[in-house]
Structure formats: structure tokens, C-alpha cells
PAZA-20603 format. One line per field, with one value per atom (N, C-alpha, C): residue number from 1; atom name; x, y, z. Coordinates in steps of 0.2 Angstrom, whole numbers, plus 5000, padded with zeros to 4 digits. Example, Ala and Ser with C-alpha at 12.3 -4.5 7.8 and 13.67 -1.06 7.14 Angstrom:
2
num <- (1|1|1|2|2|2)
atomo <- (N|CA|C|N|CA|C)
px <- (5066|5062|5066|5064|5068|5064)
py <- (4972|4978|4984|4989|4995|5000)
pz <- (5039|5039|5039|5035|5036|5039)
END
This chain:
269
num <- (1|1|1|2|2|2|3|3|3|4|4|4|5|5|5|6|6|6|7|7|7|8|8|8|9|9|9|10|10|10|11|11|11|12|12|12|13|13|13|14|14|14|15|15|15|16|16|16|17|17|17|18|18|18|19|19|19|20|20|20|21|21|21|22|22|22|23|23|23|24|24|24|25|25|25|26|26|26|27|27|27|28|28|28|29|29|29|30|30|30|31|31|31|32|32|32|33|33|33|34|34|34|35|35|35|36|36|36|37|37|37|38|38|38|39|39|39|40|40|40|41|41|41|42|42|42|43|43|43|44|44|44|45|45|45|46|46|46|47|47|47|48|48|48|49|49|49|50|50|50|51|51|51|52|52|52|53|53|53|54|54|54|55|55|55|56|56|56|57|57|57|58|58|58|59|59|59|60|60|60|61|61|61|62|62|62|63|63|63|64|64|64|65|65|65|66|66|66|67|67|67|68|68|68|69|69|69|70|70|70|71|71|71|72|72|72|73|73|73|74|74|74|75|75|75|76|76|76|77|77|77|78|78|78|79|79|79|80|80|80|81|81|81|82|82|82|83|83|83|84|84|84|85|85|85|86|86|86|87|87|87|88|88|88|89|89|89|90|90|90|91|91|91|92|92|92|93|93|93|94|94|94|95|95|95|96|96|96|97|97|97|98|98|98|99|99|99|100|100|100|101|101|101|102|102|102|103|103|103|104|104|104|105|105|105|106|106|106|107|107|107|108|108|108|109|109|109|110|110|110|111|111|111|112|112|112|113|113|113|114|114|114|115|115|115|116|116|116|117|117|117|118|118|118|119|119|119|120|120|120|121|121|121|122|122|122|123|123|123|124|124|124|125|125|125|126|126|126|127|127|127|128|128|128|129|129|129|130|130|130|131|131|131|132|132|132|133|133|133|134|134|134|135|135|135|136|136|136|137|137|137|138|138|138|139|139|139|140|140|140|141|141|141|142|142|142|143|143|143|144|144|144|145|145|145|146|146|146|147|147|147|148|148|148|149|149|149|150|150|150|151|151|151|152|152|152|153|153|153|154|154|154|155|155|155|156|156|156|157|157|157|158|158|158|159|159|159|160|160|160|161|161|161|162|162|162|163|163|163|164|164|164|165|165|165|166|166|166|167|167|167|168|168|168|169|169|169|170|170|170|171|171|171|172|172|172|173|173|173|174|174|174|175|175|175|176|176|176|177|177|177|178|178|178|179|179|179|180|180|180|181|181|181|182|182|182|183|183|183|184|184|184|185|185|185|186|186|186|187|187|187|188|188|188|189|189|189|190|190|190|191|191|191|192|192|192|193|193|193|194|194|194|195|195|195|196|196|196|197|197|197|198|198|198|199|199|199|200|200|200|201|201|201|202|202|202|203|203|203|204|204|204|205|205|205|206|206|206|207|207|207|208|208|208|209|209|209|210|210|210|211|211|211|212|212|212|213|213|213|214|214|214|215|215|215|216|216|216|217|217|217|218|218|218|219|219|219|220|220|220|221|221|221|222|222|222|223|223|223|224|224|224|225|225|225|226|226|226|227|227|227|228|228|228|229|229|229|230|230|230|231|231|231|232|232|232|233|233|233|234|234|234|235|235|235|236|236|236|237|237|237|238|238|238|239|239|239|240|240|240|241|241|241|242|242|242|243|243|243|244|244|244|245|245|245|246|246|246|247|247|247|248|248|248|249|249|249|250|250|250|251|251|251|252|252|252|253|253|253|254|254|254|255|255|255|256|256|256|257|257|257|258|258|258|259|259|259|260|260|260|261|261|261|262|262|262|263|263|263|264|264|264|265|265|265|266|266|266|267|267|267|268|268|268|269|269|269)
atomo <- (N|CA|C|N|CA|C|N|CA|C|N|CA|C|N|CA|C|N|CA|C|N|CA|C|N|CA|C|N|CA|C|N|CA|C|N|CA|C|N|CA|C|N|CA|C|N|CA|C|N|CA|C|N|CA|C|N|CA|C|N|CA|C|N|CA|C|N|CA|C|N|CA|C|N|CA|C|N|CA|C|N|CA|C|N|CA|C|N|CA|C|N|CA|C|N|CA|C|N|CA|C|N|CA|C|N|CA|C|N|CA|C|N|CA|C|N|CA|C|N|CA|C|N|CA|C|N|CA|C|N|CA|C|N|CA|C|N|CA|C|N|CA|C|N|CA|C|N|CA|C|N|CA|C|N|CA|C|N|CA|C|N|CA|C|N|CA|C|N|CA|C|N|CA|C|N|CA|C|N|CA|C|N|CA|C|N|CA|C|N|CA|C|N|CA|C|N|CA|C|N|CA|C|N|CA|C|N|CA|C|N|CA|C|N|CA|C|N|CA|C|N|CA|C|N|CA|C|N|CA|C|N|CA|C|N|CA|C|N|CA|C|N|CA|C|N|CA|C|N|CA|C|N|CA|C|N|CA|C|N|CA|C|N|CA|C|N|CA|C|N|CA|C|N|CA|C|N|CA|C|N|CA|C|N|CA|C|N|CA|C|N|CA|C|N|CA|C|N|CA|C|N|CA|C|N|CA|C|N|CA|C|N|CA|C|N|CA|C|N|CA|C|N|CA|C|N|CA|C|N|CA|C|N|CA|C|N|CA|C|N|CA|C|N|CA|C|N|CA|C|N|CA|C|N|CA|C|N|CA|C|N|CA|C|N|CA|C|N|CA|C|N|CA|C|N|CA|C|N|CA|C|N|CA|C|N|CA|C|N|CA|C|N|CA|C|N|CA|C|N|CA|C|N|CA|C|N|CA|C|N|CA|C|N|CA|C|N|CA|C|N|CA|C|N|CA|C|N|CA|C|N|CA|C|N|CA|C|N|CA|C|N|CA|C|N|CA|C|N|CA|C|N|CA|C|N|CA|C|N|CA|C|N|CA|C|N|CA|C|N|CA|C|N|CA|C|N|CA|C|N|CA|C|N|CA|C|N|CA|C|N|CA|C|N|CA|C|N|CA|C|N|CA|C|N|CA|C|N|CA|C|N|CA|C|N|CA|C|N|CA|C|N|CA|C|N|CA|C|N|CA|C|N|CA|C|N|CA|C|N|CA|C|N|CA|C|N|CA|C|N|CA|C|N|CA|C|N|CA|C|N|CA|C|N|CA|C|N|CA|C|N|CA|C|N|CA|C|N|CA|C|N|CA|C|N|CA|C|N|CA|C|N|CA|C|N|CA|C|N|CA|C|N|CA|C|N|CA|C|N|CA|C|N|CA|C|N|CA|C|N|CA|C|N|CA|C|N|CA|C|N|CA|C|N|CA|C|N|CA|C|N|CA|C|N|CA|C|N|CA|C|N|CA|C|N|CA|C|N|CA|C|N|CA|C|N|CA|C|N|CA|C|N|CA|C|N|CA|C|N|CA|C|N|CA|C|N|CA|C|N|CA|C|N|CA|C|N|CA|C|N|CA|C|N|CA|C|N|CA|C|N|CA|C|N|CA|C|N|CA|C|N|CA|C|N|CA|C|N|CA|C|N|CA|C|N|CA|C|N|CA|C|N|CA|C|N|CA|C|N|CA|C|N|CA|C|N|CA|C|N|CA|C|N|CA|C|N|CA|C|N|CA|C|N|CA|C|N|CA|C|N|CA|C|N|CA|C|N|CA|C|N|CA|C|N|CA|C|N|CA|C|N|CA|C|N|CA|C|N|CA|C|N|CA|C|N|CA|C|N|CA|C|N|CA|C|N|CA|C|N|CA|C|N|CA|C|N|CA|C|N|CA|C|N|CA|C|N|CA|C|N|CA|C|N|CA|C|N|CA|C|N|CA|C|N|CA|C|N|CA|C|N|CA|C|N|CA|C|N|CA|C|N|CA|C|N|CA|C|N|CA|C|N|CA|C|N|CA|C|N|CA|C|N|CA|C|N|CA|C|N|CA|C|N|CA|C|N|CA|C|N|CA|C|N|CA|C|N|CA|C|N|CA|C|N|CA|C|N|CA|C)
px <- (5983|5985|5981|5977|5978|5983|5984|5989|5989|5992|5991|5994|5994|5996|5999|6002|6004|6007|6001|6004|6009|6014|6018|6020|6017|6019|6013|6007|6001|5999|6004|6001|5998|5997|5993|5992|5998|5999|5998|6001|5999|5992|5988|5978|5978|5978|5977|5978|5983|5985|5980|5978|5975|5967|5965|5960|5959|5965|5964|5963|5968|5967|5960|5956|5950|5945|5946|5942|5942|5947|5953|5949|5946|5943|5947|5952|5955|5949|5951|5947|5948|5947|5949|5953|5951|5953|5961|5961|5968|5973|5973|5976|5978|5983|5986|5988|5988|5993|5996|6001|6005|6005|6005|6004|6009|6012|6014|6011|6004|6000|5994|5993|5986|5983|5980|5975|5975|5981|5979|5979|5980|5979|5970|5969|5962|5957|5959|5956|5956|5963|5959|5957|5957|5951|5946|5945|5938|5936|5939|5939|5936|5943|5942|5941|5941|5938|5944|5953|5957|5959|5965|5967|5975|5974|5981|5984|5991|5996|6003|6008|6012|6017|6023|6027|6031|6033|6036|6029|6021|6016|6015|6016|6015|6023|6028|6032|6032|6029|6025|6023|6015|6011|6008|6011|6010|6015|6010|6017|6019|6019|6020|6019|6025|6027|6027|6022|6026|6025|6032|6035|6034|6030|6029|6029|6035|6039|6042|6044|6050|6056|6060|6068|6071|6068|6073|6073|6067|6063|6064|6069|6067|6071|6079|6085|6080|6078|6075|6068|6065|6061|6062|6069|6072|6075|6077|6079|6076|6068|6064|6060|6061|6057|6062|6070|6073|6071|6073|6073|6065|6062|6053|6053|6057|6054|6058|6054|6059|6060|6064|6066|6064|6056|6052|6047|6046|6040|6044|6040|6041|6041|6048|6047|6047|6043|6040|6041|6046|6048|6045|6042|6041|6044|6050|6054|6059|6057|6062|6068|6074|6080|6084|6079|6084|6085|6089|6091|6089|6086|6085|6093|6099|6103|6102|6100|6100|6095|6090|6086|6090|6092|6096|6101|6103|6109|6108|6102|6100|6097|6092|6086|6090|6085|6090|6092|6095|6099|6095|6094|6086|6081|6081|6073|6073|6067|6063|6062|6066|6065|6062|6055|6054|6056|6056|6055|6051|6046|6043|6041|6042|6042|6033|6030|6022|6022|6017|6016|6011|6009|6004|5996|5997|5989|5988|5990|5989|5981|5981|5976|5971|5968|5964|5964|5967|5968|5971|5976|5979|5988|5990|5997|6000|6007|6009|6015|6014|6021|6026|6033|6034|6040|6041|6045|6047|6054|6060|6061|6064|6065|6072|6073|6079|6083|6087|6092|6089|6085|6079|6075|6070|6062|6062|6056|6056|6051|6047|6044|6037|6034|6028|6029|6034|6036|6035|6035|6035|6026|6022|6017|6012|6014|6012|6012|6017|6017|6013|6011|6005|6002|5997|5992|5992|5995|5992|5992|5998|5999|5992|5990|5986|5978|5980|5973|5973|5978|5978|5979|5981|5982|5986|5992|5997|6002|6004|6012|6017|6022|6027|6033|6035|6041|6051|6051|6060|6066|6069|6078|6079|6079|6081|6086|6092|6093|6093|6084|6081|6077|6076|6074|6074|6080|6083|6078|6080|6075|6069|6067|6057|6056|6060|6057|6059|6062|6063|6056|6055|6051|6044|6042|6037|6034|6041|6038|6038|6042|6040|6037|6035|6031|6025|6021|6014|6016|6023|6025|6025|6028|6029|6022|6018|6011|6009|6009|6005|6008|6016|6021|6016|6016|6014|6006|6002|5998|5997|6001|6001|6001|6008|6011|6007|6001|5996|5991|5989|5984|5985|5992|5996|5995|5998|5996|5989|5983|5976|5976|5978|5973|5977|5985|5988|5983|5980|5977|5969|5967|5961|5957|5958|5954|5955|5946|5949|5949|5955|5959|5954|5947|5944|5943|5942|5941|5948|5952|5958|5961|5960|5961|5955|5948|5945|5947|5948|5950|5956|5961|5968|5966|5965|5962|5961|5954|5949|5955|5959|5964|5969|5970|5975|5972|5966|5962|5964|5959|5958|5964|5969|5974|5978|5977|5980|5976|5969|5965|5968|5968|5971|5975|5979|5987|5988|5984|5982|5978|5974|5970|5970|5973|5974|5978|5982|5988|5993|5991|5994|6002|6006|6014|6011|6016|6012|6014|6020|6020|6017|6011|6006|6000|5999|5994|5993|5999|6003|6002|6004|6002|5997|5992|5985|5982|5984|5982|5986|5991|5997|5995|5990|5987|5993|5995|5999|5998|6004|6003|5996|5995|5988|5994|5987|5990|5995|5994|5998|6007|6007|6014|6017|6014|6017|6019|6013|6016|6022|6023|6027|6035|6034|6040|6042|6037|6039|6043|6041|6041|6050|6050|6057|6062|6059|6064|6066|6061|6065|6067|6069|6072|6069|6062|6058|6058|6062|6066|6070|6074|6080|6080|6076|6073|6070|6069|6063|6072|6076|6079|6082|6085|6091|6088|6081|6078|6074|6076|6075|6081|6085|6091|6096|6092|6096|6090|6084|6081|6083|6086|6089|6094|6099|6105|6104|6100|6098|6095|6091|6089|6095|6100|6106|6110|6110|6114|6111|6102|6101|6100|6101|6103|6109|6113|6120|6123|6115|6118|6119|6120|6120|6116|6112|6106|6108)
py <- (5594|5600|5604|5606|5613|5615|5614|5618|5624|5630|5638|5640|5639|5640|5650|5653|5659|5660|5664|5664|5671|5673|5678|5682|5689|5689|5689|5688|5685|5688|5688|5691|5687|5685|5680|5674|5671|5666|5662|5667|5668|5666|5672|5673|5667|5663|5656|5652|5651|5648|5647|5652|5654|5651|5654|5650|5644|5640|5631|5631|5632|5628|5629|5633|5636|5632|5630|5626|5618|5616|5609|5609|5614|5613|5615|5619|5623|5627|5629|5634|5641|5647|5652|5654|5652|5653|5653|5645|5642|5645|5651|5654|5661|5661|5671|5673|5678|5680|5688|5690|5696|5700|5705|5707|5715|5719|5725|5729|5731|5735|5734|5741|5737|5736|5740|5739|5732|5730|5722|5718|5721|5713|5714|5723|5723|5720|5720|5716|5710|5705|5697|5695|5700|5699|5700|5703|5702|5699|5695|5692|5685|5683|5674|5674|5679|5678|5676|5678|5677|5683|5680|5685|5690|5694|5699|5701|5697|5701|5704|5704|5707|5702|5703|5696|5690|5696|5695|5692|5694|5689|5684|5684|5677|5674|5676|5668|5668|5670|5669|5663|5666|5660|5654|5655|5651|5644|5637|5631|5628|5633|5631|5639|5642|5647|5648|5648|5649|5656|5656|5663|5662|5667|5669|5676|5680|5683|5684|5689|5689|5686|5684|5681|5686|5693|5696|5701|5699|5702|5697|5691|5686|5687|5689|5690|5695|5699|5705|5702|5698|5695|5690|5686|5683|5688|5691|5695|5698|5699|5701|5696|5688|5684|5679|5680|5676|5677|5685|5685|5681|5680|5677|5672|5668|5661|5655|5651|5645|5640|5636|5630|5625|5625|5620|5622|5626|5629|5627|5626|5623|5629|5630|5634|5632|5634|5633|5638|5637|5642|5641|5645|5647|5652|5653|5657|5652|5654|5652|5652|5646|5646|5648|5650|5651|5644|5640|5633|5633|5628|5625|5630|5627|5630|5638|5643|5647|5649|5646|5648|5645|5637|5635|5640|5642|5645|5652|5655|5661|5661|5655|5653|5648|5648|5645|5637|5635|5629|5623|5619|5614|5617|5619|5624|5620|5617|5611|5614|5614|5619|5616|5615|5611|5618|5618|5621|5618|5623|5619|5625|5624|5628|5625|5631|5629|5635|5633|5638|5641|5647|5648|5647|5641|5638|5636|5638|5640|5641|5647|5652|5648|5643|5639|5634|5630|5625|5619|5622|5616|5616|5617|5620|5613|5613|5607|5609|5608|5609|5606|5606|5601|5602|5596|5600|5594|5597|5595|5597|5592|5592|5596|5600|5602|5597|5599|5595|5590|5598|5593|5592|5594|5592|5584|5581|5574|5573|5568|5565|5569|5568|5574|5581|5582|5590|5592|5585|5586|5583|5582|5578|5583|5587|5594|5597|5599|5605|5602|5595|5591|5591|5593|5594|5602|5606|5614|5614|5614|5613|5607|5604|5600|5603|5608|5611|5618|5617|5620|5616|5609|5607|5599|5597|5592|5591|5587|5590|5584|5584|5579|5581|5577|5576|5574|5577|5575|5578|5576|5578|5587|5589|5595|5598|5591|5593|5593|5591|5591|5597|5604|5610|5614|5614|5617|5614|5610|5605|5609|5604|5607|5613|5619|5626|5626|5622|5626|5622|5616|5612|5616|5614|5616|5624|5626|5631|5638|5638|5641|5638|5631|5627|5630|5634|5638|5642|5647|5652|5649|5644|5640|5639|5637|5635|5639|5647|5654|5657|5653|5658|5654|5647|5643|5641|5646|5648|5654|5658|5666|5666|5659|5657|5656|5652|5648|5652|5657|5661|5668|5669|5674|5669|5662|5658|5657|5656|5658|5661|5669|5676|5675|5672|5672|5667|5662|5659|5663|5668|5669|5668|5667|5667|5672|5675|5680|5678|5685|5680|5678|5680|5679|5671|5669|5661|5658|5660|5657|5652|5660|5658|5654|5654|5647|5640|5640|5634|5632|5635|5632|5632|5635|5637|5628|5625|5621|5616|5615|5610|5607|5614|5614|5608|5611|5608|5600|5599|5592|5587|5591|5586|5586|5591|5590|5585|5584|5580|5573|5572|5563|5563|5567|5564|5564|5568|5567|5559|5560|5553|5546|5546|5540|5534|5539|5532|5533|5534|5534|5538|5536|5538|5546|5552|5557|5556|5549|5549|5547|5541|5537|5542|5547|5552|5556|5559|5561|5557|5552|5548|5545|5547|5544|5551|5556|5564|5559|5559|5560|5554|5554|5550|5550|5545|5545|5550|5554|5560|5563|5565|5570|5579|5582|5587|5588|5585|5584|5581|5578|5577|5581|5583|5591|5597|5598|5602|5601|5594|5591|5590|5590|5591|5598|5602|5611|5612|5609|5610|5609|5602|5596|5601|5602|5608|5612|5617|5623|5622|5616|5613|5614|5615|5616|5613|5607|5602|5602|5604|5606|5613|5618|5625|5622|5618|5618|5615|5611|5608|5613|5616|5621|5626|5629|5633|5628|5626|5620|5622|5621|5621|5628|5635|5638|5643|5639|5641|5637|5629|5627|5632|5632|5635|5644|5646|5651|5652|5646|5645|5642|5639|5638|5644|5649|5657|5658|5658|5663|5661|5654|5651|5651|5652|5651|5661|5667|5671|5677|5674|5676|5678|5685|5686|5693)
pz <- (5565|5565|5559|5558|5553|5547|5541|5539|5537|5539|5535|5531|5525|5519|5516|5517|5513|5505|5501|5495|5494|5493|5494|5488|5486|5481|5476|5477|5474|5468|5462|5454|5452|5447|5443|5442|5443|5446|5452|5457|5464|5464|5463|5463|5460|5454|5452|5455|5460|5463|5467|5471|5477|5477|5470|5468|5467|5464|5464|5468|5476|5480|5486|5481|5488|5483|5475|5474|5476|5479|5479|5488|5490|5497|5504|5500|5506|5508|5514|5517|5517|5518|5516|5523|5528|5534|5536|5531|5533|5525|5524|5519|5518|5519|5517|5513|5511|5505|5508|5503|5503|5494|5496|5490|5492|5488|5487|5489|5486|5485|5490|5495|5500|5494|5489|5484|5483|5481|5478|5483|5490|5495|5498|5497|5498|5491|5487|5481|5484|5484|5488|5494|5496|5504|5501|5496|5494|5491|5486|5481|5485|5487|5491|5498|5503|5509|5513|5512|5516|5519|5522|5525|5523|5521|5517|5525|5525|5528|5527|5532|5527|5526|5524|5522|5530|5535|5542|5546|5545|5549|5543|5539|5535|5537|5537|5540|5548|5552|5557|5561|5554|5554|5552|5546|5540|5541|5540|5540|5535|5528|5520|5519|5515|5513|5504|5500|5492|5490|5489|5486|5478|5477|5469|5466|5469|5468|5461|5459|5452|5456|5452|5452|5454|5451|5453|5462|5465|5468|5477|5475|5478|5485|5482|5488|5494|5491|5495|5500|5497|5501|5504|5507|5509|5516|5514|5520|5524|5522|5523|5529|5526|5531|5532|5533|5537|5545|5548|5554|5558|5554|5557|5554|5554|5547|5552|5557|5559|5555|5556|5550|5549|5554|5554|5547|5543|5537|5532|5527|5523|5518|5513|5509|5501|5498|5491|5485|5482|5478|5470|5469|5462|5458|5459|5455|5449|5443|5437|5439|5437|5437|5442|5452|5459|5459|5460|5465|5472|5474|5482|5485|5482|5488|5489|5482|5485|5492|5492|5499|5504|5503|5510|5513|5509|5512|5515|5513|5516|5521|5522|5527|5534|5537|5544|5542|5547|5543|5546|5541|5539|5536|5536|5532|5524|5524|5519|5516|5508|5501|5496|5493|5489|5481|5477|5469|5463|5463|5459|5452|5446|5440|5438|5438|5436|5426|5424|5419|5417|5414|5411|5413|5412|5411|5417|5421|5429|5429|5424|5425|5422|5420|5415|5420|5424|5428|5424|5417|5414|5416|5421|5422|5421|5420|5422|5427|5434|5438|5442|5438|5442|5447|5449|5458|5458|5464|5466|5471|5474|5483|5483|5490|5491|5494|5499|5503|5508|5512|5519|5517|5512|5509|5508|5512|5515|5507|5507|5504|5505|5512|5513|5513|5511|5510|5504|5498|5490|5489|5494|5494|5496|5500|5501|5497|5492|5488|5480|5479|5476|5478|5482|5485|5484|5485|5481|5476|5472|5465|5459|5463|5460|5457|5460|5460|5454|5452|5443|5438|5439|5435|5436|5434|5433|5437|5441|5444|5440|5442|5440|5444|5450|5452|5447|5447|5444|5449|5447|5453|5450|5456|5455|5447|5445|5438|5432|5435|5426|5426|5431|5430|5425|5422|5417|5411|5411|5403|5403|5410|5411|5410|5410|5410|5404|5400|5394|5389|5391|5386|5390|5397|5398|5401|5404|5407|5402|5398|5390|5384|5385|5380|5378|5383|5379|5372|5374|5369|5365|5366|5357|5353|5358|5354|5349|5356|5353|5347|5347|5339|5336|5335|5328|5328|5334|5329|5328|5327|5327|5319|5319|5311|5306|5310|5305|5302|5310|5308|5301|5302|5296|5290|5289|5284|5282|5284|5284|5281|5283|5279|5272|5271|5266|5261|5266|5258|5258|5260|5259|5265|5272|5276|5278|5283|5288|5294|5297|5304|5308|5308|5315|5313|5307|5306|5305|5303|5305|5310|5315|5321|5325|5326|5328|5324|5316|5316|5317|5319|5321|5329|5332|5340|5341|5339|5340|5336|5330|5329|5333|5339|5343|5349|5351|5353|5356|5348|5347|5349|5343|5344|5349|5356|5361|5365|5365|5368|5367|5360|5357|5358|5360|5362|5369|5372|5380|5383|5378|5378|5375|5369|5364|5368|5370|5372|5366|5360|5353|5353|5350|5347|5344|5346|5339|5333|5332|5324|5324|5326|5323|5322|5328|5325|5318|5319|5314|5306|5306|5299|5298|5304|5303|5299|5298|5295|5288|5287|5282|5276|5271|5268|5260|5257|5252|5244|5244|5239|5241|5246|5249|5253|5256|5257|5261|5267|5274|5270|5266|5267|5262|5256|5255|5261|5264|5269|5273|5276|5279|5277|5271|5266|5266|5266|5266|5276|5278|5287|5286|5285|5284|5281|5275|5270|5272|5277|5281|5285|5288|5294|5303|5302|5309|5313|5313|5316|5322|5315|5321|5325|5320|5323|5331|5330|5337|5344|5339|5344|5348|5343|5343|5348|5347|5352|5359|5360|5366|5371|5365|5371|5371|5367|5371|5375|5378|5381|5387|5387|5394|5398|5391|5394|5396|5394|5398|5403|5406|5412|5418|5414|5417|5421|5415|5416|5422|5421|5427|5434|5433|5443|5441|5435|5441|5444|5442|5443|5438|5430|5427|5421|5426|5424|5417)
END
């Protein structure tokens, strides 16, 4: 049987997911979208050839519903969906910090729920989407989630207990690299380079380093040591990073992000 998938609350990430599914071979006729504003729904319909429907219509028609609304809007959406959503439909949540138990308490008994934490590189098909099963989700439900999210990058299964750590490391991860590039660009300007040239140098260094980390199979320590010659420029820079506690600051920052994710999950937003 053909599976119908609905993306509810189709913002930037939802649209990236939609376009990735179509590039991955999903037929637009098997995809539904919902959007708060009629003009947004019309835009998605025109751009992708998909059917734009109401949330209640999506609940009745789709086999899989992907909820991409903001966490603070999730309660309202579930209240709208619940009267129309049979228990045999798969619900995939992309809302940061909301556990699967939140959905299971509000949906029909036995509804399978899968929690997915993706990140903004989904917009360029380089996301990391971390997937966890709720109480009633089976291996086939996880496989379906992987088939959907693999269209915008890589996927990884983890126990839900690890989702807060993954949110800190991967969900928020791109922001840390942008922050580092911003600081290094300022350093380039301090050293006498124009901003555009400093930016280009740093971005290409970041891309090259990422590809080497992904493809070489080498430990990051080994790759760093390969650049760090005795009494050279790199080791002097590394010494200053250590003197200023950059490693310790990163550890503390990630712990803080993890703790905030836990706070959000417990409703202390």
C-alpha cells in the first residue's frame, strides 16, 4: 500500500524535509503539507506539486504525520489532531525537548511515536537526524523515519535517554561552528586581512577539515598533530587556546545546553 506522509507546520526545516523526500523519489501525490498561512500553503503547493490540507484532514488521510511546529505550539496542534487521528498512524515529532511520553499521553492509546532531532544543515542536505522510538514504535517505524530523514542527510538511532545530549552536541552544534568562524574572521581582520578574504579562508579550512574528519578514518588528535610541527605556528596557537581554557569552556557549554534541553523536556521553559 502506498504510504501517505504529511508534514505539519511546514516551515524551513519542514520544507527542507519535503524537498529532500521528493528528490529521494517520493511522489508529490503521496505527500501532504499544512501551513498556518494560506499564502504559505499555496506557495508549497505551487513549488512542489503537493496537496495542502488542514491539520485535521492530514490526520485522517496520512499514514505518517511529521510534526515540525515549534515546541510551544505542539499542545495546540495535538488538541486539534487527536479527535481525527487513529492509533495506527505513525507520529514523528521534530520538536526539541519534548519526550515521546508527552505525545503518548495525549494521543489514542497505542499510537506509535518516533522522536527525531535534526539540525539546520538539513537545508543543504547535510543534516544529522537523531532518531528514538517511543513506547509503541517498532523497528519498522524507525526504518520509516530513517527513509524520510535520510533525504536531508545522515541518521542515527539512539535511546531516547540520550536525546538531550544529542541536542546539545548536534542539534545546537552548527551554531558553535558559526561562532568559531565569526571569531576567527575577526582575528583575520585583526591580523590585517579584509573580511571577505578572511571569511573565505576560514570557511574553506572548515570544509576541508570536516571532509578529512569524515573520510580519512583518522582520529582528530592525529589530524591535528599532522598540522602541528615542533616549535611552529600551530603549537603556539594551541598553547594559547589551552591557556585560555577553550577546551574546558566547550565542555561547560555543552553541559549547559544539555541541561537546558532537560529543563525544556520537563516543562520548565
